[in-house]
N, C-alpha and C positions, 0 to 999 in steps of 0.2 A: 504494500500500500504506500503510495507516494502522493503527498498533498502539498499544495502551495502554501507558503507561510508569509503573511504580510504584517506590517507594522500599523497599528491603529491608535497608538498613543505613546507619548514619551514624557519624561520628567527629569528635572535636574536640580541639584543643590551644589553650588560651586563657588569658588573665589570670584567668579565673574557674574554672579547673579543666582538667585534661588528660584527661578522659573525659566522656562525655555525661551520665551520671547526676549527677556532681558539678557540672558546668557548669549543667545544667538546674535543679537545685535552687537554685543561687545566683541564676539568672535569675528564677525564680518568687518568690524572697524579696526581689527588688529590691536585690541586693547589688552594690556597685561593685568593679571590679577595678583601679581606677586608684590608683597609688601615687607617692610622691615618689621621684625619681631622685637617689641620693646620690653618684654618681661625680663626681669633680672635673673630668672631661672635659667636663661640661656647664656648667661655670662660665661666666658671661657670656652664656649663651643665655637669652632671655626666658622660654621654657617649660622647666620642669624636672620635669615629671610625665608619666607614661605608663602604658600597660597592658602592662607587660613580664611575661614568662613566668617563673614560679618553680616549683621542684620538678619540672620536666620531667626524666625519666630516659631519655635516648636509648638506654642499654644495654638497656632493656626491648624495644627493637625492632631494634637494630643492634649489630654487633660493634665492637670498639675500632678496628679498621682503617677500617671504614665511617664511624664517627663523625668520625674525623680527616680524612676525604676529602669529607664532605658538609657544605655550608653549613647553617646553622640552618634556613633556610626549607625545605630538602629534608628535613631530619630531622622537622620539624613536619608537612610534607605527607605523608611516608610513614607517620608514626604515626597520623594521622587516617585515612588510607586503609586501614591495617591494621585499625584498629578497625571501620571500615565493612564491610570484607571479612569479618572474623571474625563480626560480628553477622549478616551476610546468610546465612552458612552455605554459600556458594557454593564448591564443590570442583571443581578442574580435573579434567576427564576425561582430558586428555592433557597432555603437558609444556608445550605452548603452545596457545593458542586464539585464532584470529584473528576470532572473533565477540565477544570481550571487549576493551574499550578503556579508555584513561585520558585524561581531560580535566581536568587540574589546572593552573591558571594562577597567575601571580604578577605583581603590578604592577611590582615593582622587582627581584626576583631576589636574587642573592647580593651585596648591597652591602657587607656586612661583609667578605667575602672580597676584594672589589675594593679596599677601603680598606686592609686589612692588607697586601696584596701591593704596593700602591702605596707604602706606607710602607717596606716592605722594599726596594723598588727604589731609593727615594731615599736610604735610610740605609746600605744594604749592597750595592747593585749588582744587576744583572740575574740573576746566578746564584743569588740568594736568593729569587727569585720561584718560587713553588710550581709544579711541573709539573701539579698538579691544579687550578690556579687557574681555568682556563677552564671545565672541567666542573662546578666548584663554584659558579660565579657566573652562568652563563647561565640565563635564566628558565624554559626548557623542562625543566630537569633534574629538577624534582620529578616531573613526568610520566614522564620517562625512567627514573628510579630505581624508581618504583612499578611500571612495566611490567617492568623487569628482574627485580624481586624477586617479582612475582606470576606472571610468564609470560603476561600479557595482551598478545597480539600483534596485536590489532585496531587500529583507528584511535587515534592519539595526537595531542592538540591542546593547546596552551598559550597561550590568549589573553592579550594584554597590553593591557588597556583600562582602566588606572588602577583606580578604585574600583568599576567595573562588572565587573571581571575574573571574580570568582567566579560571579556570576549568569550571565555570558556562557558560561562553561565548562559550567555545569549546563544552560543553555538549549540550547546547541549539541549537547550529549550527548543531551538529550531528543529533539531533532529527528532525530539519527542513528538512535536506536532506533525512534522513531515511524515513520520511513520505511523501516525494514527492513534497514538496513545492519549493525546490531549487535544482540546480545541483552543485553549488560550493559556498563555503563561506570561506572568510578569517577570522580566529577566534583566539582570544587570549587576551592578556592584556598589558597595558602600564602604567608606573608609573615614576614620578620624584618628590620624596618627601624629598630629603635630604636638609634640611634647619633648622635653629635654632628653629623655632616654633615647628616643628614636633618632633625634638629631645627633646625639653623641655617638651612637652606633654607626650611622652612615658616615659621619665625619671621620671617624677612625678608619673607615674603609677608603677614605678620600674619594667618595662617590658623588658628593654634593658640591655645587658651585659655592665659591667663597666671595662672590661679587657683592658683598654686604652693603656697599655704598651705592650700588646701582641695582636695586632689587628688580626693577622692571626690565632690565637688560641682561639679567643673569641666565635665564633659560634661553639658549641660542642653538637649537639643534642644527647640525650640519655645518655650522659656521666654524671656521678654522680656530677661532679663539674660545670655543666652548671649553668649560672646565668642570662640568658635572651637572647633575639634574637638580631641580628645585622641588622640594617636597610640598604636596598640597593635599587637600582633603575634600570630601563631598560625596555625591552619589549620582548615578545615572541609571535610569530604568526604562526599558521599552516594553510596551504591551505587544506581544506577538500573538497572532491569531490565524487560525486556518482560514483560507480565503473564502470558501463557501459559507462558513459560519459567519464571517464578518459581512459578506455580501447580503446574506439573508436578513440580517438585522439592520441593514442600511448604514453600516459604519463608513466613515471617511477613511480611506486607505492612504497612508502616508508614504509607503515604500514597501519593498519586498526583500526578503532574504532568500538567496538562491544557492548559497554555498558556504561551507564551513570546513576549515582544515585545522587539524590538531597534530602536533608532533612534539618530540623531545630531542634535544641535542644529544643527550647521553655523552656529554663531553666534559663539562666543568661547572662548578657551583655558580660562579659569577661571570666568567668570561664566555661570551656567546660564540657559537659556531654558526656561521651564516648558512650552512647547508640545512640545518634544522629549520630555520626560519623560512628558507626557500621551499622546503618540503611542505610546510603548512600552507603557504600561498598556492603551491601547485595543487594540493588536495582540494582547496576551496574552489579553484578554477575548474578542476576536473569534475567535481560534484555538480557544478552548474552546467556542465557540458557545453562550455564555450571555449573559444581560443584565447590565449593570453593577450593577443592584439586587440581584443574587444574591451579590455579594461581601460578606462579613461583616467581614473584618479585613484591615488592611494593616500589614505590618512595614515601616515607612518607612525610607528611606535616612537621613533625619534625622541629620545629622552634628554639629549644634550650631553651625553657622556662621550668622551673621545672614542672609546672602543665600540660602544653600542651603535652609534650612528654609522661608523664605517662598516660594521658588520651588516647592518640592515641594507645599506647601499649595495654591498656586494651580493646580498641575497636577491635584491630586486633585479640586478644585472643578470644573475644566474637564471632567474625565471623568465625574464622578458627579452634577453638578448638586446638587439638593436632597438626594439620597441621601448626599452627602459628610458631612452633619451627622448621619446615622444610623450611619455607619461607626465601627468601633472602630479606632483608629490608635495605634501606639506605635513609639518608636525604642529598640531595645535597645542602641544605641551609647551611651546614657546610662549603661549598666552596663559594657559591654565596651570602650568607646572605639572608635576607627575602625581596623579591621584592613586597610584598603586592599584589596589583591587577594584577601585571605582573607575579607573582610566578607560577601560573598554566600554563601560556603560555610557559614560559621558561622550566618548569619541564615537560611539554608535549613534547617539543623538545628532552629533555634528555631521556625520556622514549622510544620514538620512536627510537632514535639512539641506545639505549641499546639493544632493540629487534633486530634491524637491524644487529648490529655488534657482538652480543653475548658477550658484555662487560658490567658488572654491576658496576656502579660507587660507590666509597666509602663514608662512613661517616668519614670525617677526624676529628682529635682532640678527637677521642674516646680512652680515656686513662684509665679511672677507671669505671668499670661496676657499674650500679645502680641496686640494687636488685629488684626495682620496674619496671625496664625496662630491661627485660631479654631475648629479642629475638636476632636473628642474624642480626646485623646492618651493616654488611660488613665493619669492622673497617679499616680505614686508607689507604687501597690500593684496587684498583679496582680488580675484578676477572673476569675470562673468564667463561661464562656459557650460554648455549643456553636457550632462553626464548620464550615461545609461548604466554603466557598471562601475562600482567602486569597491576597493578593498579597504578594510580597517584592520591594522596589524596590532597584535599584542604579544609581547615576549617577556618572560619573567625569569628571575633567579632560579637556578636549578635546571635551566634549559627548557622551560615550559613555553610552548608556542601555540597561539590560537589566533586564527585569521577568519574574519567574516567577509562575505561577499554580498553586497547590497545591490539592488537593481531598481531602476526607475519603474514604478508600477504602471502596467497597462492591463486592460481587461483580458486581452488575448495573451496567453502565456508565451508564445513564440516571438512576440514583437520586441 
């Protein structure tokens, strides 16, 4: 059984806005969401900039009791899911529905909750550890709370595959619907990682940018002067739905997923092997049964690390050959920073919007070309260009690779 899978809703919480319209307008404008971190808790850490969330109002989505019992990554994930659900117009016909599911992952989960309760244990003893600590910090709980509050009683899955998490959640949800097990799934990722421990750990790895005096110029994928990624947080969720199910209820269809590729480098903990990324792109294209030359745009993983950007460039060249130089490629992490497990969800929203509107977002801060990264990265300003097929790449520590292939929606499948 093989069925078409379409997108009927999307939601975002991000450093560039906490709804899709605000977020997308800032993306089109090439605006950076990276800011200086002023808390003295970060003193002594080499990196003191990040894409932290401002103006998020959890009370819009949750009551006071829930806010106190849900870690921030859960709050972000539910907010993005609620936006996607509301836009889709999907209404439950019964109190629960086991044909509707939730696939929302997190790379790290409730690390703030873990740190706060560890501090309470050390300073005040075990009786001061919250009884809600465990359900607040485990990574599956964004999916759990979304299911509880929506009544979606079908399959629930929370992948933990580092920076490939969001793409993997969406890809596995796509397969579940494609093969007939579900009719609709809320899918994406959520993350809330900005804290001194996370910063200290990645700083010790020398993985993050140290352009502390130029926060908005720090994330510069594919630029020769790049010196590391910039940590961010938020959530991105898509409502995926079987085409006939969506059509029958008169849903507005925003886009379509036609391919998904997953692979593992089996190479190194943190140093990528471009052949693994290439294999994931190839699998997504093969699943869609199209030629590589039909791809118009790639929303790159592009984290702004010296090694990672070079590896992804080599992977694109390996897959596309001469067509690689005709492709339009951009890294929107130049604006959002790196949202880890939420990156794939947020970038999925961007890719669908790009296809919808025929506007391809820029790679900002692209100032000095790197001879080892020599593709068309849409420097600094968005461009108007019609897109039929677009890839969205996600690659994570451990060698996890997950690639999504989106298509401009048409009523007839072959068009």
